C-alpha positions as CSV (number, residue, x, y, z in Angstrom):
1,M,312.5,49.9,150.5
2,A,309.1,51.0,149.0
3,T,306.0,50.2,151.0
4,G,302.6,50.7,149.5
5,T,302.1,54.1,147.8
6,T,305.1,55.8,149.4
7,N,308.8,55.4,148.5
8,A,312.0,57.4,149.1
9,K,311.2,60.1,146.5
10,S,307.5,60.3,146.0
11,Q,304.0,59.4,147.1
12,A,301.1,58.1,144.9
13,L,297.9,60.1,145.3
14,K,294.4,59.1,144.1
15,A,291.6,61.5,143.4
16,R,288.3,61.6,141.5
17,V,288.2,64.4,138.9
18,P,285.1,65.7,137.1
19,H,284.9,64.8,133.4
20,E,284.9,68.4,132.3
21,I,288.2,69.1,134.2
22,V,289.9,66.0,132.6
23,N,288.7,67.0,129.1
24,A,290.0,70.6,129.7
25,M,293.4,69.2,130.9
26,E,293.7,66.9,127.8
27,S,292.9,69.8,125.5
28,V,295.8,72.0,126.9
29,K,298.5,69.3,127.6
30,E,301.7,69.8,125.6
31,T,302.6,67.1,123.0
32,G,304.4,64.3,124.8
33,E,303.5,65.6,128.3
34,S,302.1,63.0,130.6
35,T,299.1,63.5,132.9
36,S,301.5,63.1,135.8
37,Q,303.8,65.9,134.5
38,F,300.8,68.2,134.0
39,I,299.4,67.5,137.4
40,I,302.8,68.0,139.1
41,A,303.4,71.3,137.3
42,S,299.8,72.5,138.1
43,M,300.3,71.6,141.8
44,Q,303.6,73.4,142.0
45,G,302.1,76.5,140.4
46,E,299.1,76.5,142.8
47,I,301.4,76.0,145.8
48,K,303.5,79.0,144.8
49,R,300.4,81.1,144.1
50,R,298.9,80.4,147.6
51,Q,302.3,81.0,149.3
52,R,302.5,84.4,147.7
53,R,299.0,85.2,148.6
54,K,299.5,84.1,152.2
55,A,302.7,86.2,152.5
56,K,300.7,89.3,151.4
57,E,298.1,88.8,154.1
58,P,298.4,91.1,157.2
59,E,299.0,89.2,160.4
């Protein structure tokens, strides 16, 4: 049973984004791509990038 912004598969997030970032995103989104799809793909890419960078750091 869903409660608030979290359900079994996902969680809704809310963030304020500067206008220039939103405009840049809109200018590069693929035809038919939703804002959610763009943000999820961007977050996945950033997570992978940071994980690779962290794995390279000496302990």
